[in-house]
OpenMM code with the backbone's topology and positions (N, CA, C; nanometers):
from openmm import Vec3, app, unit

residues = "MET THR ARG THR LEU LYS LEU LYS ILE TYR ARG TYR ASP PRO ASP GLN ASP ALA LYS PRO TYR MET GLN ASP VAL THR VAL GLU LEU GLN GLU SER ASP LYS MET LEU LEU ASP ALA LEU GLN ARG ILE LYS ALA ASP VAL ASP ASP SER LEU THR LEU ARG ARG SER CYS ARG GLU GLY VAL CYS GLY SER ASP ALA MET ASN ILE ASN GLY LYS ILE GLY LEU ALA CYS THR THR ASN LEU ASN GLU LEU THR GLU PRO ILE VAL LEU ARG PRO LEU PRO GLY LEU PRO VAL ILE ARG ASP LEU ILE VAL ASP MET THR GLN PHE PHE LYS GLN TYR ASP".split()
positions = [
    Vec3(11.9122, 8.4928, 9.6264),
    Vec3(11.7744, 8.5371, 9.6386),
    Vec3(11.6812, 8.4173, 9.6180),
    Vec3(11.5903, 8.3970, 9.7099),
    Vec3(11.4951, 8.2869, 9.6971),
    Vec3(11.3578, 8.3408, 9.6611),
    Vec3(11.2750, 8.2502, 9.6161),
    Vec3(11.1384, 8.2832, 9.5764),
    Vec3(11.0465, 8.1770, 9.6349),
    Vec3(10.9309, 8.2191, 9.6837),
    Vec3(10.8317, 8.1253, 9.7344),
    Vec3(10.7324, 8.0945, 9.6237),
    Vec3(10.7024, 7.9669, 9.6058),
    Vec3(10.6113, 7.9219, 9.5012),
    Vec3(10.4979, 7.8433, 9.5648),
    Vec3(10.3750, 7.8688, 9.5177),
    Vec3(10.2578, 7.7964, 9.5677),
    Vec3(10.2034, 7.7059, 9.4579),
    Vec3(10.1745, 7.5820, 9.4955),
    Vec3(10.1213, 7.4831, 9.4023),
    Vec3(10.0056, 7.4079, 9.4662),
    Vec3(9.9207, 7.3520, 9.3813),
    Vec3(9.8176, 7.2564, 9.4214),
    Vec3(9.8475, 7.1304, 9.3414),
    Vec3(9.8787, 7.0228, 9.4113),
    Vec3(9.9249, 6.9016, 9.3442),
    Vec3(9.8298, 6.7861, 9.3714),
    Vec3(9.7908, 6.7177, 9.2641),
    Vec3(9.7075, 6.5980, 9.2729),
    Vec3(9.7867, 6.4901, 9.3445),
    Vec3(9.7272, 6.4343, 9.4482),
    Vec3(9.7932, 6.3286, 9.5244),
    Vec3(9.7013, 6.2072, 9.5323),
    Vec3(9.7597, 6.0908, 9.5158),
    Vec3(9.6853, 5.9662, 9.5301),
    Vec3(9.7827, 5.8507, 9.5448),
    Vec3(9.7725, 5.7829, 9.6571),
    Vec3(9.8477, 5.6603, 9.6815),
    Vec3(9.7438, 5.5521, 9.7072),
    Vec3(9.7222, 5.4612, 9.6116),
    Vec3(9.6153, 5.3619, 9.6264),
    Vec3(9.6319, 5.2724, 9.7492),
    Vec3(9.7524, 5.2631, 9.8018),
    Vec3(9.7746, 5.1821, 9.9218),
    Vec3(9.7317, 5.2539, 10.0496),
    Vec3(9.7151, 5.3863, 10.0426),
    Vec3(9.6817, 5.4634, 10.1623),
    Vec3(9.5557, 5.5481, 10.1502),
    Vec3(9.5234, 5.5932, 10.0296),
    Vec3(9.4156, 5.6902, 10.0118),
    Vec3(9.2897, 5.6259, 9.9550),
    Vec3(9.1758, 5.6589, 10.0140),
    Vec3(9.0480, 5.6098, 9.9627),
    Vec3(9.0145, 5.6758, 9.8299),
    Vec3(9.0568, 5.8005, 9.8140),
    Vec3(9.0329, 5.8727, 9.6889),
    Vec3(9.1400, 5.9800, 9.6722),
    Vec3(9.1571, 6.0289, 9.5499),
    Vec3(9.2564, 6.1340, 9.5247),
    Vec3(9.2177, 6.2644, 9.5949),
    Vec3(9.3166, 6.3490, 9.6172),
    Vec3(9.2932, 6.4808, 9.6769),
    Vec3(9.3977, 6.5783, 9.6230),
    Vec3(9.3704, 6.7058, 9.6391),
    Vec3(9.4647, 6.8098, 9.5985),
    Vec3(9.5375, 6.8599, 9.7232),
    Vec3(9.6700, 6.8645, 9.7158),
    Vec3(9.7517, 6.9095, 9.8282),
    Vec3(9.8076, 7.0481, 9.7990),
    Vec3(9.7883, 7.1406, 9.8915),
    Vec3(9.8500, 7.2724, 9.8813),
    Vec3(9.9947, 7.2608, 9.9269),
    Vec3(10.0853, 7.3101, 9.8439),
    Vec3(10.2283, 7.3018, 9.8742),
    Vec3(10.2905, 7.4396, 9.8536),
    Vec3(10.3740, 7.4788, 9.9468),
    Vec3(10.4544, 7.6001, 9.9335),
    Vec3(10.6000, 7.5583, 9.9429),
    Vec3(10.6802, 7.6067, 9.8490),
    Vec3(10.8217, 7.5683, 9.8465),
    Vec3(10.9076, 7.6923, 9.8238),
    Vec3(11.0211, 7.6946, 9.8906),
    Vec3(11.1204, 7.8003, 9.8708),
    Vec3(11.2149, 7.7561, 9.7595),
    Vec3(11.2156, 7.8311, 9.6513),
    Vec3(11.3028, 7.7990, 9.5382),
    Vec3(11.4373, 7.8674, 9.5537),
    Vec3(11.5356, 7.8110, 9.4909),
    Vec3(11.6669, 7.8732, 9.4819),
    Vec3(11.6758, 7.9465, 9.3479),
    Vec3(11.7722, 8.0324, 9.3340),
    Vec3(11.7874, 8.1101, 9.2108),
    Vec3(11.8044, 8.0205, 9.0884),
    Vec3(11.8628, 7.9039, 9.1069),
    Vec3(11.8868, 7.8119, 8.9950),
    Vec3(11.7612, 7.7365, 8.9507),
    Vec3(11.6531, 7.7432, 9.0277),
    Vec3(11.5290, 7.6721, 8.9941),
    Vec3(11.4492, 7.7537, 8.8926),
    Vec3(11.4589, 7.7167, 8.7662),
    Vec3(11.3946, 7.7924, 8.6583),
    Vec3(11.2729, 7.7218, 8.5989),
    Vec3(11.2781, 7.5896, 8.5955),
    Vec3(11.1733, 7.5111, 8.5315),
    Vec3(11.0851, 7.4434, 8.6362),
    Vec3(10.9656, 7.4051, 8.5943),
    Vec3(10.8728, 7.3382, 8.6845),
    Vec3(10.9344, 7.2117, 8.7433),
    Vec3(11.0089, 7.1375, 8.6635),
    Vec3(11.0725, 7.0166, 8.7154),
    Vec3(11.1684, 7.0498, 8.8300),
    Vec3(11.2375, 7.1627, 8.8210),
    Vec3(11.3247, 7.2056, 8.9310),
    Vec3(11.2438, 7.2239, 9.0590),
    Vec3(11.1275, 7.2870, 9.0469),
    Vec3(11.0417, 7.3093, 9.1637),
    Vec3(10.9924, 7.1771, 9.2215),
    Vec3(10.9541, 7.0833, 9.1351),
    Vec3(10.9069, 6.9533, 9.1832),
    Vec3(11.0185, 6.8767, 9.2537),
    Vec3(11.1378, 6.8843, 9.2013),
    Vec3(11.2500, 6.8180, 9.2677),
    Vec3(11.2842, 6.8871, 9.3998),
    Vec3(11.2671, 7.0181, 9.4060),
    Vec3(11.2882, 7.0922, 9.5307),
    Vec3(11.1835, 7.0488, 9.6344),
    Vec3(11.0582, 7.0284, 9.5904),
    Vec3(10.9538, 6.9806, 9.6817),
    Vec3(10.9919, 6.8441, 9.7365),
    Vec3(11.0331, 6.7527, 9.6483),
    Vec3(11.0738, 6.6186, 9.6937),
    Vec3(11.1897, 6.6259, 9.7932),
    Vec3(11.2828, 6.7148, 9.7704),
    Vec3(11.4015, 6.7238, 9.8557),
    Vec3(11.3750, 6.7965, 9.9879),
    Vec3(11.2935, 6.9022, 9.9833),
    Vec3(11.2815, 6.9902, 10.0996),
    Vec3(11.1465, 6.9879, 10.1708),
    Vec3(11.0405, 6.9428, 10.1020),
    Vec3(10.9062, 6.9544, 10.1597),
    Vec3(10.8414, 6.8191, 10.1838),
    Vec3(10.8341, 6.7358, 10.0798),
    Vec3(10.7607, 6.6093, 10.0902),
    Vec3(10.8243, 6.5063, 9.9975),
    Vec3(10.9046, 6.4181, 10.0549),
    Vec3(10.9746, 6.3201, 9.9715),
    Vec3(10.8841, 6.2083, 9.9207),
    Vec3(10.7569, 6.2086, 9.9608),
    Vec3(10.6645, 6.1065, 9.9106),
    Vec3(10.6026, 6.1441, 9.7759),
    Vec3(10.6207, 6.2682, 9.7305),
    Vec3(10.5675, 6.3092, 9.6002),
    Vec3(10.6279, 6.2211, 9.4916),
    Vec3(10.5403, 6.1667, 9.4060),
    Vec3(10.5850, 6.0725, 9.3041),
    Vec3(10.5585, 6.1287, 9.1650),
    Vec3(10.6617, 6.1293, 9.0814),
    Vec3(10.6502, 6.1740, 8.9431),
    Vec3(10.7595, 6.1073, 8.8621),
    Vec3(10.7414, 6.1094, 8.7298),
    Vec3(10.8448, 6.0567, 8.6402),
    Vec3(10.9280, 6.1719, 8.5873),
    Vec3(11.0557, 6.1438, 8.5662),
    Vec3(11.1450, 6.2388, 8.5002),
    Vec3(11.2646, 6.1608, 8.4494),
    Vec3(11.3258, 6.2135, 8.3435),
    Vec3(11.4396, 6.1409, 8.2885),
    Vec3(11.5405, 6.2363, 8.2256),
    Vec3(11.5145, 6.2808, 8.1033),
    Vec3(11.6187, 6.3498, 8.0262),
    Vec3(11.6386, 6.4967, 8.0635),
    Vec3(11.5376, 6.5624, 8.1183),
    Vec3(11.5411, 6.7056, 8.1544),
    Vec3(11.5563, 6.7975, 8.0325),
    Vec3(11.5344, 6.7445, 7.9121),
    Vec3(11.5546, 6.8244, 7.7907),
    Vec3(11.4330, 6.8276, 7.6992),
    Vec3(11.3195, 6.7741, 7.7427),
    Vec3(11.1998, 6.7766, 7.6605),
    Vec3(11.1973, 6.6733, 7.5505),
    Vec3(11.2837, 6.5740, 7.5573),
    Vec3(11.2932, 6.4728, 7.4525),
    Vec3(11.2107, 6.3489, 7.4862),
    Vec3(11.2225, 6.3000, 7.6083),
    Vec3(11.1619, 6.1707, 7.6439),
    Vec3(11.0125, 6.1797, 7.6737),
    Vec3(10.9650, 6.2924, 7.7237),
    Vec3(10.8232, 6.3079, 7.7556),
    Vec3(10.7798, 6.2424, 7.8850),
    Vec3(10.8735, 6.1897, 7.9620),
    Vec3(10.8352, 6.1155, 8.0825),
    Vec3(10.7727, 6.2032, 8.1902),
    Vec3(10.7995, 6.3338, 8.1891),
    Vec3(10.7435, 6.4218, 8.2918),
    Vec3(10.6213, 6.4996, 8.2420),
    Vec3(10.5499, 6.4424, 8.1448),
    Vec3(10.4277, 6.5048, 8.0942),
    Vec3(10.3201, 6.5018, 8.2019),
    Vec3(10.2474, 6.6133, 8.2123),
    Vec3(10.1391, 6.6231, 8.3101),
    Vec3(10.0482, 6.7385, 8.2711),
    Vec3(9.9373, 6.7509, 8.3412),
    Vec3(9.8460, 6.8622, 8.3220),
    Vec3(9.8949, 6.9762, 8.4112),
    Vec3(9.9332, 7.0868, 8.3482),
    Vec3(9.9895, 7.2023, 8.4181),
    Vec3(9.8954, 7.3204, 8.3980),
    Vec3(9.8282, 7.3609, 8.5033),
    Vec3(9.7309, 7.4709, 8.4951),
    Vec3(9.6308, 7.4500, 8.3817),
    Vec3(9.5855, 7.3257, 8.3658),
    Vec3(9.4816, 7.2957, 8.2679),
    Vec3(9.5305, 7.2628, 8.1284),
    Vec3(9.6609, 7.2643, 8.1059),
    Vec3(9.7164, 7.2319, 7.9743),
    Vec3(9.8210, 7.1223, 7.9893),
    Vec3(9.8289, 7.0360, 7.8882),
    Vec3(9.9290, 6.9298, 7.8904),
    Vec3(10.0650, 6.9898, 7.8568),
    Vec3(10.1644, 6.9557, 7.9361),
    Vec3(10.2988, 7.0071, 7.9124),
    Vec3(10.4031, 6.9201, 7.9789),
    Vec3(10.5275, 6.9547, 7.9554),
    Vec3(10.6401, 6.8846, 8.0167),
    Vec3(10.6962, 6.9707, 8.1294),
    Vec3(10.7133, 6.9105, 8.2448),
    Vec3(10.7657, 6.9850, 8.3593),
    Vec3(10.9062, 7.0375, 8.3327),
    Vec3(10.9852, 6.9637, 8.2549),
    Vec3(11.1249, 7.0026, 8.2324),
    Vec3(11.1400, 7.1202, 8.1364),
    Vec3(11.0387, 7.1479, 8.0554),
    Vec3(11.0489, 7.2588, 7.9601),
    Vec3(10.9534, 7.3733, 7.9930),
    Vec3(10.8814, 7.3624, 8.1038),
    Vec3(10.7866, 7.4658, 8.1438),
    Vec3(10.8555, 7.5637, 8.2382),
    Vec3(10.8716, 7.6871, 8.1912),
    Vec3(10.9386, 7.7914, 8.2679),
    Vec3(10.8462, 7.8409, 8.3791),
    Vec3(10.8967, 7.8448, 8.5004),
    Vec3(10.8165, 7.8881, 8.6149),
    Vec3(10.7660, 8.0310, 8.5992),
    Vec3(10.8410, 8.1167, 8.5323),
    Vec3(10.8003, 8.2562, 8.5148),
    Vec3(10.6795, 8.2717, 8.4233),
    Vec3(10.6442, 8.1682, 8.3490),
    Vec3(10.5306, 8.1742, 8.2578),
    Vec3(10.4026, 8.1188, 8.3198),
    Vec3(10.4082, 8.0758, 8.4452),
    Vec3(10.2935, 8.0132, 8.5105),
    Vec3(10.2324, 8.1054, 8.6148),
    Vec3(10.0987, 8.1000, 8.6252),
    Vec3(10.0300, 8.1744, 8.7297),
    Vec3(10.0146, 8.0854, 8.8525),
    Vec3(10.0192, 8.1475, 8.9680),
    Vec3(10.0065, 8.0739, 9.0939),
    Vec3(9.8643, 8.0838, 9.1476),
    Vec3(9.8211, 7.9838, 9.2207),
    Vec3(9.8945, 7.8614, 9.2464),
    Vec3(9.9013, 7.7758, 9.1199),
    Vec3(10.0126, 7.7104, 9.1007),
    Vec3(10.0298, 7.6196, 8.9876),
    Vec3(9.9548, 7.4911, 9.0215),
    Vec3(9.8615, 7.4534, 8.9347),
    Vec3(9.7797, 7.3342, 8.9582),
    Vec3(9.8332, 7.2209, 8.8714),
    Vec3(9.8736, 7.1127, 8.9374),
    Vec3(9.9314, 6.9977, 8.8677),
    Vec3(9.8441, 6.8752, 8.8858),
    Vec3(9.8129, 6.8112, 8.7730),
    Vec3(9.7349, 6.6880, 8.7730),
    Vec3(9.8025, 6.5888, 8.6787),
    Vec3(9.7741, 6.4597, 8.6958),
    Vec3(9.8298, 6.3611, 8.6026),
    Vec3(9.7671, 6.3767, 8.4641),
    Vec3(9.8283, 6.3137, 8.3644),
    Vec3(9.7718, 6.3155, 8.2294),
    Vec3(9.6294, 6.2611, 8.2332),
    Vec3(9.5360, 6.3261, 8.1651),
    Vec3(9.3975, 6.2784, 8.1660),
    Vec3(9.3789, 6.1550, 8.0780),
    Vec3(9.2774, 6.0767, 8.1104),
    Vec3(9.2404, 5.9627, 8.0270),
    Vec3(9.3231, 5.8380, 8.0484),
    Vec3(9.4134, 5.8402, 8.1439),
    Vec3(9.4976, 5.7242, 8.1731),
    Vec3(9.4856, 5.6912, 8.3216),
    Vec3(9.4916, 5.5622, 8.3561),
    Vec3(9.4812, 5.5251, 8.4976),
    Vec3(9.6000, 5.5797, 8.5782),
    Vec3(9.5691, 5.6328, 8.6947),
    Vec3(9.6740, 5.6860, 8.7819),
    Vec3(9.7336, 5.5722, 8.8645),
    Vec3(9.8662, 5.5616, 8.8590),
    Vec3(9.9376, 5.4642, 8.9413),
    Vec3(9.9594, 5.5236, 9.0801),
    Vec3(10.0125, 5.6447, 9.0828),
    Vec3(10.0332, 5.7171, 9.2080),
    Vec3(10.0676, 5.8622, 9.1759),
    Vec3(10.0078, 5.9549, 9.2467),
    Vec3(10.0323, 6.0982, 9.2320),
    Vec3(10.0291, 6.1402, 9.0849),
    Vec3(10.1408, 6.1841, 9.0296),
    Vec3(10.1455, 6.2348, 8.8921),
    Vec3(10.1894, 6.1296, 8.7906),
    Vec3(10.1966, 6.0035, 8.8328),
    Vec3(10.2379, 5.8948, 8.7435),
    Vec3(10.1151, 5.8198, 8.6934),
    Vec3(10.1060, 5.8061, 8.5614),
    Vec3(9.9954, 5.7317, 8.5003),
    Vec3(10.0476, 5.6047, 8.4346),
    Vec3(9.9568, 5.5106, 8.4151),
    Vec3(9.9892, 5.3844, 8.3477),
    Vec3(9.9834, 5.4083, 8.1973),
    Vec3(10.0967, 5.3992, 8.1311),
    Vec3(10.1069, 5.4265, 7.9875),
    Vec3(10.0928, 5.3009, 7.9016),
    Vec3(10.0574, 5.1878, 7.9619),
    Vec3(10.0507, 5.0605, 7.8894),
    Vec3(9.9621, 5.0701, 7.7660),
    Vec3(9.8390, 5.1181, 7.7809),
    Vec3(9.7461, 5.1271, 7.6668),
    Vec3(9.7993, 5.2216, 7.5596),
    Vec3(9.8610, 5.3296, 7.6018),
    Vec3(9.9179, 5.4254, 7.5076),
    Vec3(10.0232, 5.3584, 7.4199),
    Vec3(10.1152, 5.2840, 7.4819),
    Vec3(10.2228, 5.2206, 7.4061),
    Vec3(10.1739, 5.1029, 7.3229),
    Vec3(10.0654, 5.0372, 7.3633),
    Vec3(10.0102, 4.9257, 7.2852),
    Vec3(9.9632, 4.9715, 7.1476),
    Vec3(9.9270, 5.0978, 7.1357),
    Vec3(9.8833, 5.1512, 7.0065),
    Vec3(9.9944, 5.1450, 6.9025),
    Vec3(10.1178, 5.1373, 6.9468),
    Vec3(10.2319, 5.1421, 6.8563),
    Vec3(10.2956, 5.0059, 6.8323),
    Vec3(10.2333, 4.9000, 6.8842),
    Vec3(10.2836, 4.7629, 6.8600),
    Vec3(10.2479, 4.7166, 6.7207),
] * unit.nanometer
topology = app.Topology()
chain = topology.addChain("A")
for resn in residues:
    res = topology.addResidue(resn, chain)
    for name in ("N", "CA", "C"):
        topology.addAtom(name, app.Element.getBySymbol(name[0]), res)
């Protein structure tokens, strides 16, 4: 059984885009796609392979997939799709320079801990 999911995703490629924009995306999920990170990986695989985001441990430990999810900061790997209202609105972390799409420059953040 598949499920259709609708998202609005912040997109920005400084090499191609004059300014950021929101992209409407519809993706067909598989039964195994439970978390937001699963949906994002499904988008990269089946809809738009240019979508850029960070991910690593898939267990909520590393924090690399942190983003603004429907107006709240969260981790894509620990955010259950059943708990989100559609369209799911995804933006990069606020207050940090955007490198591309959902990836921000964490340099200043990490300098605080030197």
